[in-house]
C-alpha positions in Angstrom: 45.5 -5.3 19.0 44.4 -7.2 15.9 41.8 -9.1 18.0 40.4 -5.8 19.3 40.2 -4.5 15.7 38.5 -7.7 14.5 35.8 -7.7 17.2 33.5 -5.2 15.6 33.7 -7.0 12.3 32.9 -10.3 14.0 29.9 -8.7 15.7 28.6 -7.3 12.5 29.0 -10.6 10.8 27.0 -12.4 13.5 24.4 -9.7 13.3 24.1 -10.2 9.6 23.5 -13.9 10.1 20.6 -13.4 12.6 17.2 -13.5 11.0 15.8 -9.9 10.9 12.7 -8.8 12.7 10.0 -7.1 10.6 7.8 -4.1 11.4 5.3 -3.9 8.6 3.3 -0.6 8.6 0.3 -0.4 6.3 -1.8 2.8 6.1 -5.3 3.0 4.5 -6.0 5.2 1.5 -2.6 7.0 1.5 -1.5 8.2 -1.9 2.1 8.2 -2.9 2.8 11.9 -2.8 1.7 12.5 0.9 5.2 12.2 2.4 7.9 14.8 2.7 10.4 12.3 1.2 8.1 12.1 -1.8 8.4 15.8 -2.5 5.4 17.1 -0.6 6.5 20.4 0.9 3.4 20.8 3.1 2.8 17.6 5.0 4.8 16.9 8.1 6.1 13.3 8.2 9.5 13.5 9.9 9.7 9.9 11.1 9.0 8.2 7.8 11.2 10.8 6.0 14.0 9.7 8.4 13.4 6.1 7.4 13.7 7.1 3.8 17.0 8.9 4.4 18.4 5.9 6.2 17.0 3.2 3.8 15.3 3.0 0.4 12.3 4.8 -1.2 10.6 3.1 -4.2 9.2 6.2 -6.0 7.1 4.1 -8.4 5.2 1.8 -6.1 1.6 0.6 -7.0 -1.1 -1.7 -5.8 -2.5 -4.1 -8.3 -6.1 -3.6 -7.1 -7.1 -0.2 -5.6 -9.5 -1.3 -2.8 -8.6 -2.2 0.8 -9.8 -5.8 1.1 -8.3 -7.1 -2.1 -5.1 -5.2 -1.8 -4.5 -6.3 1.7 -5.1 -9.8 0.6 -2.4 -9.3 -2.1 0.0 -8.0 0.6 -0.6 -11.1 2.6 -0.3 -13.6 -0.3 1.9 -11.9 -3.0 -0.9 -12.7 -5.5 -3.0 -10.8 -8.0 -6.7 -10.6 -7.2 -7.6 -13.0 -10.0 -5.4 -15.6 -8.3 -6.4 -15.2 -4.7 -10.0 -14.6 -5.5 -10.8 -12.2 -2.6 -13.1 -9.5 -4.2 -15.6 -8.8 -1.4 -15.4 -8.0 2.3 -17.4 -11.0 3.3 -14.7 -13.5 2.5 -11.9 -15.2 4.4 -8.8 -17.2 3.7 -9.2 -20.9 3.2 -6.7 -22.9 5.4 -4.5 -23.6 2.4 -4.5 -19.9 1.3 -3.5 -18.7 4.7 -0.8 -21.3 4.9 0.9 -19.5 2.0 0.8 -16.0 3.5 3.8 -14.3 4.9 2.7 -14.4 8.5 2.0 -18.1 8.3 5.3 -18.9 6.5 7.3 -16.8 8.9 5.6 -18.4 11.9 6.4 -21.9 10.6 10.0 -20.7 10.3 10.2 -19.9 14.0 9.0 -16.2 14.0 6.6 -14.8 16.5 4.0 -13.1 14.4 1.6 -10.3 15.6 -1.1 -8.2 14.0 -2.6 -4.9 15.1 -5.5 -3.0 13.5 -7.7 -3.4 10.4 -7.5 -7.0 9.1 -9.4 -6.2 5.9 -11.3 -9.5 5.5 -14.5 -9.1 7.4 -15.9 -12.6 7.5 -15.9 -14.0 11.1 -14.3 -15.4 13.0 -11.2 -13.4 13.8 -8.0 -15.4 12.9 -6.6 -15.2 16.5 -5.2 -18.7 16.4 -3.1 -17.8 13.3 -1.1 -15.2 15.2 0.9 -15.2 18.4 -0.2 -11.7 19.2 -3.6 -10.6 17.9 -5.0 -7.0 18.4 -6.8 -6.9 15.1 -10.4 -6.1 14.2 -12.8 -7.0 11.5 -14.8 -4.4 9.7 -13.9 -0.7 9.2 -13.5 0.2 12.9 -14.1 3.6 14.5 -11.6 6.4 15.1 -13.1 7.0 18.6 -14.2 3.5 19.7 -14.8 4.9 23.3 -16.6 7.9 22.1 -15.5 11.6 21.9 -13.6 12.8 23.7 -11.5 9.7 23.9 -8.3 8.2 22.5 -8.0 8.2 18.8 -7.7 4.8 17.1 -4.2 5.5 15.8 -3.0 6.0 19.3 -4.8 3.0 20.6 -3.2 0.9 17.9 0.2 2.4 18.7 -0.1 1.5 22.4 -1.1 -2.1 21.4 1.8 -2.4 19.1 4.2 -0.9 21.6 3.1 -3.5 24.2 3.8 -6.3 21.7 7.2 -4.9 21.0 8.0 -4.6 24.7 7.1 -8.2 25.2 9.3 -9.6 22.5 12.0 -12.1 23.4 15.5 -11.1 22.2 16.1 -14.7 21.2 13.2 -15.1 18.8 12.7 -13.2 15.6 9.3 -11.5 15.2 7.1 -10.0 12.5 4.6 -7.4 13.7 2.1 -6.1 11.1 0.4 -2.8 12.1 -2.5 -2.1 9.8 -3.8 1.4 10.3 -7.3 2.7 9.5 -5.9 6.2 9.0 -6.2 8.2 6.8 -9.4 6.5 5.7 -12.6 8.4 6.3 -15.3 7.4 8.8 -17.8 6.7 6.1 -21.0 7.2 8.1 -19.8 10.4 9.8 -20.6 13.7 8.0 -17.2 15.1 8.9 -15.6 12.1 7.0 -11.9 12.7 8.0 -11.6 12.4 11.8 -8.2 13.4 12.9 -6.8 13.2 16.4 -7.8 16.4 18.2 -4.1 16.8 19.2 -3.4 17.6 15.6 -6.1 20.3 15.0 -3.5 23.0 15.0 -1.7 21.5 12.1 -2.1 23.1 8.7 -4.6 25.5 10.1 -3.3 28.4 8.2 -2.2 26.4 5.1 -4.0 26.9 1.8 -4.2 23.4 0.3 -3.5 23.5 -3.5 -6.4 22.6 -5.7 -5.6 19.9 -8.3 -5.8 21.0 -11.9 -8.0 18.0 -12.9 -10.7 18.9 -10.4 -11.9 21.2 -13.2 -15.5 20.3 -14.2 -14.3 19.4 -17.6 -12.2 16.5 -16.2 -15.2 14.4 -15.0 -17.0 15.0 -18.4 -14.1 13.2 -20.2 -15.0 10.0 -18.2 -17.9 7.6 -19.0 -21.3 8.5 -17.9 -21.2 5.5 -15.5 -18.2 7.0 -13.8 -19.7 10.4 -13.7 -22.6 8.9 -11.7 -20.4 6.5 -9.7 -19.8 6.2 -5.9 -16.6 8.1 -6.4 -18.5 11.1 -7.7 -21.0 10.9 -4.9 -18.2 10.9 -2.4 -16.6 13.8 -4.2 -19.7 15.8 -3.5 -19.5 15.0 0.2 -15.8 15.8 0.6 -14.6 18.3 -2.0 -17.5 20.0 -3.8 -17.0 23.5 -2.3 -13.8 25.4 -1.6 -14.4 25.3 2.1 -15.2 21.6 2.2 -12.1 20.9 0.1 -9.8 22.8 2.4 -11.3 21.2 5.5 -11.1 17.7 4.1 -7.6 17.8 2.8 -6.3 19.5 6.0 -7.8 16.7 8.1 -6.5 14.0 5.6 -3.0 15.5 6.1 -3.5 15.6 9.9 -4.4 11.9 10.0 -1.2 11.1 8.1 0.9 13.1 10.4 -0.8 11.2 13.3 0.4 8.0 11.7 3.9 9.4 11.4 3.9 10.2 15.1 2.9 6.5 15.7 5.8 5.4 13.6 8.2 7.5 15.7 6.8 5.9 18.9 7.2 2.4 17.6 10.7 3.1 16.5 11.5 4.4 20.0 10.0 1.2 21.5 12.3 -0.9 19.3 15.3 1.2 20.3 14.4 0.9 24.0 14.3 -2.9 23.7 17.5 -3.0 21.8 15.7 -4.4 18.7 16.1 -1.5 16.3 19.4 -2.5 14.8 18.0 -5.8 13.5 14.4 -4.8 12.6 13.5 -4.1 9.0 10.7 -1.5 8.7 8.4 -1.4 5.7 6.0 1.5 5.3 3.4 1.5 2.6 -0.4 1.8 1.9 -3.2 -0.4 0.7 -4.2 1.9 -2.2 -4.0 5.5 -3.3 -6.7 8.2 -2.9 -8.3 10.8 -5.1 -8.2 14.3 -3.5 -10.7 15.6 -6.1 -8.6 14.8 -9.2 -10.8 14.0 -12.2 -13.8 15.1 -10.2 -13.6 12.0 -8.0 -13.1 10.8 -4.4 -12.0 7.4 -3.0 -10.1 5.0 -5.3 -11.2 2.0 -7.4 -10.2 3.2 -10.9 -7.0 3.1 -12.8 -5.7 6.7 -12.5 -2.4 7.2 -10.8 -4.0 8.8 -7.8 -5.8 5.6 -7.1 -3.1 3.0 -7.9 0.1 4.7 -6.7 1.3 4.4 -3.0 4.3 5.2 -0.9 6.8 2.5 -0.2 9.8 3.1 2.1 11.9 0.2 3.4 14.6 0.6 6.0 17.0 -2.3 6.7 19.4 -1.2 9.4 21.7 -4.1 9.1 25.2 -3.8 7.6 25.4 -4.0 3.8 21.9 -2.5 3.2 21.5 0.7 1.1 21.2 4.1 2.7 19.3 7.0 1.2 18.5 5.1 -2.0 15.7 6.1 -4.4 14.6 3.5 -6.9 12.4 4.2 -9.9 11.9 0.4 -10.4 8.2 -0.5 -10.6 7.4 -2.0 -7.1 4.0 -3.6 -6.3 2.1 -4.5 -3.2 2.5 -8.2 -4.2 6.3 -7.7 -3.8 6.2 -7.2 0.0 5.5 -10.8 1.0 8.3 -12.4 -1.1 10.7 -9.5 0.0 10.2 -10.2 3.7 10.4 -14.0 3.2 13.7 -13.8 1.3 15.2 -11.5 3.9 14.2 -14.0 6.6 15.8 -16.8 4.7 12.4 -18.4 3.9 11.8 -19.5 0.3 8.7 -17.9 -1.1 6.2 -20.3 -2.7 7.0 -20.6 -6.4 3.4 -19.7 -7.1 3.8 -16.2 -5.6 3.4 -13.6 -8.3 5.3 -10.8 -6.6 9.1 -10.4 -6.8 11.4 -9.9 -3.9 12.8 -6.3 -3.6 15.7 -7.6 -1.5 18.3 -7.3 -4.3 17.5 -3.6 -4.6 17.9 -3.2 -0.9 21.4 -4.8 -1.1 22.4 -2.3 -3.7 22.0 -4.6 -6.7 20.3 -3.7 -10.0 18.4 -6.8 -11.2 16.6 -7.1 -14.4 13.1 -5.9 -13.6 9.5 -5.7 -14.7 8.5 -3.1 -17.2 4.7 -3.4 -16.8 2.0 -4.7 -14.4 -1.6 -5.7 -14.6 -4.2 -3.7 -12.6 -7.7 -4.9 -11.9 -10.8 -4.0 -9.8 -13.5 -6.6 -9.8 -15.3 -5.6 -6.6 -19.1 -6.0 -7.1 -20.8 -2.7 -6.5 -23.8 -1.2 -8.3 -22.2 2.2 -8.5 -18.5 1.3 -9.1 -17.9 0.0 -12.7 -15.4 -2.8 -12.8 -12.1 -2.0 -14.6 -8.7 -3.4 -15.4 -5.7 -2.3 -17.4 -2.0 -2.3 -18.0 0.5 0.2 -16.7 4.0 0.5 -18.3 6.7 3.0 -17.6 5.2 5.3 -20.3 1.7 4.1 -21.1 -1.5 3.5 -19.2 -4.4 1.4 -20.7 -7.7 1.0 -18.9 -10.9 -0.7 -19.8 -14.3 -0.4 -18.0 -15.8 -3.9 -18.1 -19.4 -3.1 -17.3 -19.9 -0.2 -19.6 -21.4 -0.7 -23.0 -18.7 -0.9 -25.6 -16.1 -1.5 -22.9 -15.0 2.1 -22.7 -11.2 2.4 -23.1 -8.6 4.9 -21.9 -5.1 5.3 -23.3 -2.7 7.8 -21.7 0.9 8.7 -22.6 2.3 9.4 -19.2 5.4 11.0 -20.4 3.5 13.7 -22.3 0.4 13.7 -20.1 1.3 13.1 -16.5 -2.2 14.1 -15.2 -4.0 11.7 -17.5 -6.1 14.4 -19.1 -6.0 13.4 -22.8 -7.5 10.0 -23.6 -5.8 8.8 -26.8 -7.9 5.6 -27.3 -9.8 7.1 -30.2 -6.8 8.9 -31.8 -6.0 7.4 -35.2 -2.3 8.2 -34.8 -2.2 6.1 -31.6 -4.1 3.1 -33.0 -1.0 0.9 -33.1 -0.2 1.6 -29.4 -3.8 0.9 -28.5 -3.6 -2.5 -30.2 -0.4 -3.3 -28.4 -1.9 -2.5 -25.0 -5.0 -4.5 -25.8 -2.7 -7.5 -26.7 -0.8 -7.1 -23.4 -4.1 -7.2 -21.5 -5.0 -10.4 -23.3 -1.6 -11.9 -22.5 -2.0 -11.1 -18.8 -5.5 -12.5 -18.7 -4.3 -15.8 -20.2 -1.4 -16.0 -17.8 -3.5 -15.3 -14.8 -6.1 -17.7 -16.0 -3.5 -20.5 -16.1 -2.1 -19.8 -12.6 -2.3 -22.6 -10.2 -1.3 -22.7 -6.5 0.7 -25.9 -6.9 3.0 -24.8 -9.7 5.4 -21.9 -10.4 4.1 -18.6 -11.7 5.1 -17.4 -15.1 4.4 -13.8 -16.0 3.6 -13.1 -19.6 6.6 -12.4 -21.7 6.9 -8.8 -23.0 
């Protein structure tokens, strides 16, 4: 009798000792508030919402650089952009850089690693030899690669990922990264947001709410260089009339629901293979996305709409949290060290992200109170910028604008970032503190070396 009672406990202990599998799901241009579990009452995302109920939601998750190529590199490496140095599409990892990425480190630890979808770094050749299963592509890709009508890219990727899951050996741990193109636009297509036709019925009769800061006065508060930027040009293409706004946002939502359907299919594939109970699922995005806020479209700048992303982690193994919501400031650079620690692989000391694994175990570690954000991508119509984001304050500086135009927002009093306090005499002391924090981060990042431990600047 005692032996029978002890058997389930023994099984659970053995399961806990097995290295977990990982399914890392990365969307493209999905802002933090476009999930039901993040409070959105319109969008339909039942599968990701279920992961949140069964796992953990980080309600304050951000990227350190709001553009796909640099952010995706930060996901791979756990490094800020100034450290990994990838600022353009026409770059690739050096051999030593790739050796310190989570796929490479997991592979050396015995994992089978796979990749499906948008790689992010566009310089040929494809890194097929760095993965056991490669179904990735360079460049932006097309939502209908076989023409219309034809299968949507999200479904094509889902089928590719399902085949990889079905081929996994039960005796070898795996890490499969699925890097969606959705809900990114098809830039050269006048329709922009190309959803799967199966989803055309969704949100058809829904009136999408118009953001308060799409008021014409919002863009006038920003520098002239931002008013004439690529983000403003794209606003005109996507959001400049009421009809265009409604069509664009409906299709943006449809594409996210299409990704959610993909998530459900992949979870079902894991369940069918008996892998679900030992597979950690991470769902997040490479950057946020303006839906007309501040009179802008796209990303690139330091507003919340651009920097903030969803982050849901479900660890099905015994001892992991269930239905937890954490306000801790999580970053894209945290994902690599998190998966490495959970796999029992020591992250390189030079990694600048921090493992979220303690939170997933129900612990409450001492945690960061600020992070550095930067956008150094070279573009004639996108001014470079950088800043500091704390729990309460946001400081941003445009680096290529005469006078280095500054922004200072009190996020407690001004959640929508409407009132720039940088020139307010009563906030001069806070402005100076944020300037000093920026300088401290620049010094620390300038001293970073791949061969020695990282030290974030002391607060």
